[in-house]
C-alpha positions in Angstrom: 105.7 118.6 124.6 104.5 115.2 125.9 105.6 114.6 129.5 107.2 111.2 130.0 105.4 108.8 132.2 107.3 106.6 134.6 109.2 104.1 132.4 110.2 100.6 133.4 113.2 100.8 131.1 116.6 101.2 132.5 118.0 104.2 130.6 121.6 103.0 131.2 122.9 102.1 127.7 119.5 101.2 126.3 118.5 102.5 122.9 115.5 102.2 120.5 115.7 101.5 116.8 112.5 102.5 114.9 112.3 101.2 111.4 110.1 102.0 108.4 109.9 100.9 104.8 111.6 103.8 103.0 110.8 106.5 100.4 112.3 108.1 97.3 114.5 111.1 98.2 112.7 113.1 95.5 109.5 112.9 93.5 111.4 112.3 90.2 111.5 109.3 87.9 115.1 108.6 88.5 114.8 108.8 92.3 111.7 106.6 92.3 113.4 104.0 90.1 116.4 104.0 92.4 114.1 103.4 95.4 111.9 100.8 93.6 115.1 98.9 92.5 116.1 98.4 96.1 112.6 97.7 97.3 111.6 95.2 94.6 115.0 93.4 94.7 114.3 92.1 98.2 113.2 88.5 98.1 111.0 89.3 101.1 109.0 91.6 98.9 109.0 89.6 95.7 109.4 85.9 96.4 110.1 84.6 92.9 113.2 83.0 91.4 115.6 85.7 90.4 116.0 84.3 86.9 112.3 85.0 86.4 112.0 88.2 88.3 115.0 90.2 87.0 113.8 90.5 83.4 110.4 91.7 84.7 111.9 94.1 87.1 114.5 95.6 84.8 112.7 95.2 81.5 109.2 96.3 82.4 108.6 97.6 85.9 111.5 100.0 86.5 111.2 101.7 83.0 107.4 102.1 83.2 106.7 102.5 86.9 109.3 105.2 87.7 107.6 107.9 85.7 104.1 106.8 86.8 105.0 106.6 90.5 106.9 109.9 90.4 103.7 111.6 89.2 101.8 110.2 92.2 104.6 111.3 94.6 104.4 114.8 93.2 100.8 115.0 94.4 101.7 114.5 98.0 105.2 115.9 98.3 105.8 118.7 100.7 108.3 121.6 100.8 110.2 119.7 103.5 110.2 116.4 101.5 108.6 113.0 101.7 105.6 112.8 104.1 106.6 109.4 105.2 110.1 110.4 106.2 109.0 113.6 107.9 106.3 111.9 110.0 108.7 109.0 110.9 111.4 111.4 112.0 109.0 113.4 114.1 107.8 110.1 115.7 111.4 109.2 116.6 112.1 112.6 118.0 109.1 112.8 120.2 109.5 109.2 121.4 113.0 110.0 122.4 111.8 113.0 124.4 109.1 110.9 126.0 111.3 107.9 126.9 114.5 109.8 127.7 116.3 107.2 125.7 118.3 107.4 122.5 115.9 106.7 119.6 117.1 106.3 116.0 115.2 105.9 112.8 116.3 103.5 110.1 114.6 103.0 106.7 114.9 99.6 105.0 115.3 100.9 101.4 116.3 104.5 101.7 118.1 107.0 104.0 118.5 107.3 106.9 119.4 103.6 106.6 119.1 101.0 109.3 122.9 100.6 109.1 123.3 104.3 109.8 120.9 104.2 112.7 122.7 101.2 114.3 126.1 102.9 113.9 124.7 105.9 115.7 123.5 103.8 118.6 126.8 102.0 118.6 128.7 105.3 118.9 126.6 106.0 122.0 127.9 102.8 123.6 124.4 101.3 123.7 124.5 97.7 125.1 120.8 96.9 124.5 118.7 97.8 121.5 115.0 97.6 121.4 113.8 97.2 117.8 110.3 98.5 116.9 109.4 98.2 113.3 106.5 100.6 112.5 104.4 97.7 111.1 101.6 97.0 113.6 100.6 93.8 111.8 103.5 91.3 111.3 104.3 90.2 107.8 107.3 88.5 106.3 107.2 91.3 103.7 107.8 94.0 106.2 108.7 93.1 109.8 110.9 90.1 108.8 112.7 92.3 106.3 113.7 94.6 109.1 115.3 91.7 111.0 117.0 90.5 107.8 118.6 93.9 107.4 119.8 94.0 111.1 121.2 90.5 110.9 123.2 91.3 107.7 124.6 94.4 109.3 125.7 92.6 112.5 127.7 90.2 110.4 130.4 92.9 110.3 130.3 93.7 114.0 132.7 92.2 116.5 130.6 93.1 119.5 126.9 92.7 119.0 124.6 94.3 121.6 121.6 92.6 123.1 118.7 92.8 120.7 115.1 92.8 121.8 112.5 92.9 119.0 108.8 93.7 118.8 107.4 91.9 115.8 103.7 92.7 116.2 101.4 95.0 118.1 98.3 94.5 116.1 96.0 94.3 119.1 98.1 96.0 121.8 95.6 97.9 124.0 97.5 101.2 123.7 97.6 101.0 119.9 93.9 100.1 119.8 93.1 102.9 122.1 95.0 105.5 120.0 93.2 104.4 116.9 89.8 104.4 118.6 90.5 107.9 119.9 91.3 109.0 116.4 88.1 107.6 115.0 86.0 109.0 117.8 87.5 112.5 117.3 86.3 112.3 113.7 82.8 111.2 114.8 82.6 114.2 117.1 83.1 116.5 114.2 81.4 114.7 111.4 79.1 112.2 113.0 79.4 108.4 112.6 79.5 107.1 109.0 80.3 103.7 107.6 83.8 102.8 108.5 86.2 101.2 106.1 89.5 99.6 107.3 91.9 99.5 104.4 95.1 97.6 104.9 98.0 97.2 102.5 97.6 93.9 100.6 100.1 91.1 100.0 99.8 88.1 97.6 97.6 85.3 98.8 100.3 82.7 98.2 102.3 84.4 100.9 99.5 83.8 103.4 99.0 80.3 102.2 102.8 79.7 102.9 102.3 80.8 106.5 102.5 84.5 106.7 100.1 85.6 109.5 99.4 89.0 108.1 95.8 88.5 107.0 94.8 87.2 110.4 96.6 90.1 112.2 94.8 92.6 110.1 91.5 91.0 110.9 92.3 91.0 114.6 93.1 94.7 114.5 89.8 95.6 112.8 87.7 93.3 115.0 89.3 94.6 118.2 88.6 98.2 117.2 85.0 97.5 116.2 84.4 95.6 119.5 85.7 98.6 121.5 83.6 101.0 119.5 80.6 98.7 119.6 80.1 98.7 115.9 77.6 96.4 114.3 78.8 94.2 111.4 76.8 96.4 109.0 78.6 99.5 110.1 82.1 98.7 108.9 84.0 96.9 106.2 87.5 95.6 105.7 89.5 95.6 102.4 93.1 95.5 101.0 94.8 98.1 98.9 97.9 98.7 96.8 97.7 95.5 94.7 100.4 95.2 92.0 100.5 92.8 89.1 98.1 90.1 88.1 98.6 87.6 90.9 95.8 87.1 93.4 96.2 89.3 96.5 94.2 89.4 99.7 90.6 90.3 99.1 88.3 92.2 99.0 90.3 94.8 97.0 89.7 98.4 98.3 89.2 99.9 94.8 86.6 97.3 93.9 84.8 97.6 97.2 84.5 101.4 96.7 82.6 100.7 93.5 80.1 98.4 95.2 79.4 100.2 98.5 77.2 102.9 96.9 75.1 100.2 95.2 74.5 98.7 98.7 73.2 102.0 99.9 76.4 103.1 101.7 76.8 106.6 100.4 78.9 108.2 103.2 82.2 106.7 104.1 85.1 107.2 106.6 88.3 105.4 105.9 91.1 104.5 108.2 94.3 102.6 107.4 95.5 101.0 110.7 98.5 99.3 109.0 100.2 102.7 108.3 101.4 104.5 111.5 102.7 107.4 109.3 101.0 108.9 106.3 102.6 108.1 103.0 101.9 107.6 99.3 99.5 104.8 100.0 97.3 106.8 102.4 97.6 110.4 101.1 97.4 109.7 97.3 95.9 106.2 97.0 93.2 106.7 99.6 92.7 110.4 100.4 92.8 111.4 96.7 92.3 108.5 94.3 89.9 106.4 96.4 87.8 109.4 97.2 87.4 110.1 93.5 86.5 106.5 92.8 83.9 106.4 95.6 82.2 109.7 94.6 82.2 108.7 91.0 80.5 105.4 91.9 77.7 107.3 93.5 78.9 108.1 97.0 78.0 111.4 98.7 80.9 111.9 101.1 84.3 110.4 101.7 86.7 111.2 104.5 90.1 109.8 105.2 91.1 109.6 108.9 94.7 110.4 109.0 97.4 108.1 110.3 98.4 108.5 113.9 101.7 110.2 112.8 103.3 112.1 115.7 100.2 112.8 117.7 100.5 112.6 121.5 98.2 109.5 121.5 100.6 107.7 119.1 103.7 108.6 121.0 102.1 107.5 124.3 101.0 104.2 122.7 104.4 103.4 121.2 106.0 104.1 124.6 103.5 101.8 126.3 104.3 99.0 123.7 108.0 99.3 124.3 107.5 99.2 128.1 105.1 96.4 127.9 107.5 94.2 126.1 110.7 95.1 127.8 109.8 96.8 131.1 
């Protein structure tokens, strides 16, 4: 067990709310459709007029995507359930042991819900809640969605506790250190290979409208490579998980994987610094599908560096982030 370092937080009636995106409760078409319906109905995710979006969502995406995505989830599902939920729960449990504070996990589009997590903290007579969305790089599509959920819940509360929010930790030294340690551990075993940073993409028009996500992802990658003293030829940055025909942030991970072998980069190590917990996008899209794409394109070796998950380094980093903001 991780031993708690001296905390600057007053444990008297202070609680922590961790949030994450959510996950289907089962790898079945019906469960996936139920999750996607909630996820893709949020204007923060799909910022289109509802009169245009509803026919696409209900007439095309949900009928077709449910079965396809369920097949992908089946590849990474565990006997205990969804990897994202399991890792997120372990992070919350270990962080609570470390901080000696109540820590509750709330998912934006699945259970345990943010509403349930807040009610649990309320029952513990918490007067101050520290909100830490597990999205290192701020985006209106993720972090802002957490704050929307919290605000809508508090509309029904008579007594609202003090709320302290952490909306970005893209270059926090503790977070960067934890990622660098993870990369260096891989190097100690495998040696240093070309390093690809793959972040979840968002539509370009969101960035053009003021979303700082693209800049935050770049800051994370550049800070890590500066600490590791990597030359520009030793690493790349790309964006994954594109959906639809709209222009998203580039370069696209799947396209870059096709071109790297042609540039003489045959051995690849991939890390996804925007995902603190392993999930469908890392375990299936990167570790399985992207590996197949890269090797088929002529690569020799491909290794996915796991998310930080509930490692000691990650728990220590999250505690340091909380203390830094609200110590």
